[in-house]
Structures are given as C-alpha cells and as structure tokens.
C-alpha positions, 0 to 999 in steps of 0.5 A: 521502487517499492510496489504494492498491489492492493485489493487482493481477494484470492490466493491466485492473484496474491501469488501472481502479484508476488511472482511478478515482483510486487514487494507488498500485497494489500487486503481490504477490511474496510467496507468495499467491494474488495472486502475480505475476512481475516480467516480468508486472508490468513489462508492466503498469507500463510502461502506467501514468501516471508519477504513479502510485506502483507498489509491489512487496510482499515478505515477509521477502525478502533486500534484494538480491532486493527491489531486483532485483525492483523494478528488473526490474518497473519499480516505484517502491516496495517494501513490506516486509510481514514481520519486516524490521529497520530495517537491512534497510529501510535496505538497500532504501531505499539503492536504492529511492526509496520504501519502505513498511514494514508493521507489525502493529497493537499489535505491538513494531514498531508501537510503534517505527514511527518507527525504520524510516527511512521515513516511510510505515508501513502498519498491518495486522491480525495476519494480513496479507492475511487481510482481517481488521479490527482495532481502529482506535483502535490507530493513536492509540498509534503514534509521531508522524512517519511517515505511516500507511496503514491496511490490514486488512479494509477494503472500500467498506462500512467504509472511511468509518468507518475513515477517520473513526475512525483518521484515517490518512494513507492507506488500502490495500485488496486482497481488499475490492474483489475479485470473486474472488482476484486479480480486482477488482470495478470497482464496489467499486474505484470505491466504495472510492476515493470513500468513502475520499476523502469521509470524509477531513477537509478538512485531509487531502491530496486526490488532486492534493495528494500530498506527493510527486511520484512522477513526479519520481523516475523 
C-alpha cells in the first residue's frame, strides 16, 4: 500500500512522516494555506532518504513552470491537480520522471484516466484540498491500467474503511493528519500509515515492495 503524506511545510513533519513509513511526501506550490517556496522545499528534500518519492503539487500551471520548480526544489515527481490536458501532462513527463495526474471522482477526466500518459492517477473529491469525502465506490468505474491513489477527506478514522471499500493502489492525506493548517499531528500520521497498511489486501504491495525504485531515478 503506497502512502503519501501531502501538505508538508517543514522539515520536522517531513522527517517524521518518513520515519513512520510514508512512501511519499508532497509539497504544495498551488495557492493554499500550505503553499511553500522552491528553496524552502529544497532545504527539506536534501535531508530525506533517497527512497522517498518527493512530490510537488501544482494546479493549472504552465508545464515549463512546473518543470523548473520541480528541478529547483530537488523533487522527483510532479502532481498536476487542475484541468491539465493529456498534452500538458506529456510535456511535464518529458522532463520529470514521475507524474501524478489528479482527477475528480465521477468526472470526464476520471472516465478517461487512462489517456493521460501516466500510470499514477490520484482520485479526489470535487473540491480538491477541501477534506471532503466522496463516494468511494466510484473508483470501480475507472478504466483499468493506471494505479489509483485515493484522496479526499481521509483521516486515521476512515482510511481503513476507505481502503477496504475502494481497494486503491495507494492513499493520500493532508488535512486529515493535521493539528492545524500546515502542521502535522504525529499521532495522526502514525495511525494513518499503520491503519492504511493494515487494511490493504495481502495481494497489495507492502512498504518494501513498491513497483518502482525511486532512488534509481535520481
């Protein structure tokens, strides 16, 4: 079970998320109370283990700016969380090895998730970043092929049920493990990672069996 802790704004939270077993940490460059600067993120990413997937989150930004920011921040992946077209995703993927395309559950983009040219698709609620839960059964309607990461209103109390219901490849959380905007709650982070993994079917990947070796892509 792939676990991503998003909305990281400081080094302590990043290091703790990694220590608790998160596979990826996300940094928001889109307008948000959790927005960070490229230099700030670089100072954090250079302290993280190479096996951690570091992700920059963008919304409707020009591909050139996404690519430039990812490189300046020392990140390995870009998450495109807006109305990006398959062409825009391809432009980013030409320069950034790992690309996650976010789609809204039940939307036209979700129905064509296999057309974005990336095999990592994040499925979110209609209002991304709002902490709202959506109907998890909608994941059953998605096309086969991509690896789906479930987001939207997840927290330690519901992630187990979400994993058991939707059977995603991975899960993503931000506000659900916070004690305040941009500040993670250590106990919630620990519980989220543990419960997500505990609920995953045995056939799912474990924390040491990810299909990609992120470190090889440095």
